[in-house]
N, C-alpha and C positions, 0 to 999 in steps of 0.2 A: 866440503865438497870440492874435488879437484876438477878443475876445467881448463880449456885451453882459451888464454886470454886474447881478445882482439882488440887490445889498446893500441893506438897509434904510435907509440914510441916501439921502434923495432927490438929495443933490448929487452921489452916485456912481453913478446909474443912467445912466451914458454909458459908451462904450467903455474898456475897461482892458485891460492887458497883464499877464501873470502869468508869472514865472519863479521858479526855485529858486536862491537866491543861494549855495547849498553849492556849487554848480558852479564857482563862481570862488573865487580865493585870499581875497578879502576882500569883505565885504557892502557897502562903499561902492564898489567898482569895479563891483559887479552893479548897483548904483542908477543909476550914471552910464550904463552900457551899457542899462539897462531903459529909463531916460527917453529917451535917445537914440532908441531903437526905437519906443517909444511916441508920440514926438512928430514921427518921420520926419526927425530932424536928425542931423546927425553929431556925434559927442562933443566935437570941438573948437569947435563952434558953441554948447555949453551953457556957462552960467557956471560957475565953478570950484565944486565941491560945498562947499568950506570957507566960500564966501560964505553958505551956509545951515546948516551944521552942522559939527562936528568930526568928519571921516571917520575919524578913528583911534579916536575916543570911540565912534562907531557900530561899528567893527569890534570893538574891546574888549568893549563891551556885549553884544553878539549871540553872539559866539564863546565868551563865558564864562557865558551864562546857561543855567541848567538848567530854567527854567520858561516858561510860554507868554508870554514878553516879546514885545510888538509895539510898535514905535516908528513913529509917524505923523508927516509934515512935508510941506511943500510945497518943490518944488525945481523951478526954472525952468520955471513954467507946468504943473506937473504935481503931483498929490497922491500921496504915496508911503506905503505901509504895508509896514513889513519886520518879520519874525517871527523870533524864536530859532529856531524849528522849520524855517527855510528858505524860508519863503513870501515873495515880493516881488511885490507889486501895485502898478501905476503906473495912475492915472487922469489922463486929459489933460483939463486946464481947457478952457472953450469960450472 
């Protein structure tokens, strides 16, 4: 689902894509699929996630967290927020 985000950060007041990473086996897999969808590219056209962060560490942190942990980072022309609660939002950079 694409929609105009109303986040208070003006840099994020552009189109975003949201999904729930808990529908995937690993948060890192969900991140790659969500960025591919949000940027309208094939997953194989993206740089490897490990060029940006350790996917295994991301999976471990989010899967084990029992708090409202949110990790934010940029990945292949997109800004990503991924939360231990399952929320995954991707903003496409201009």
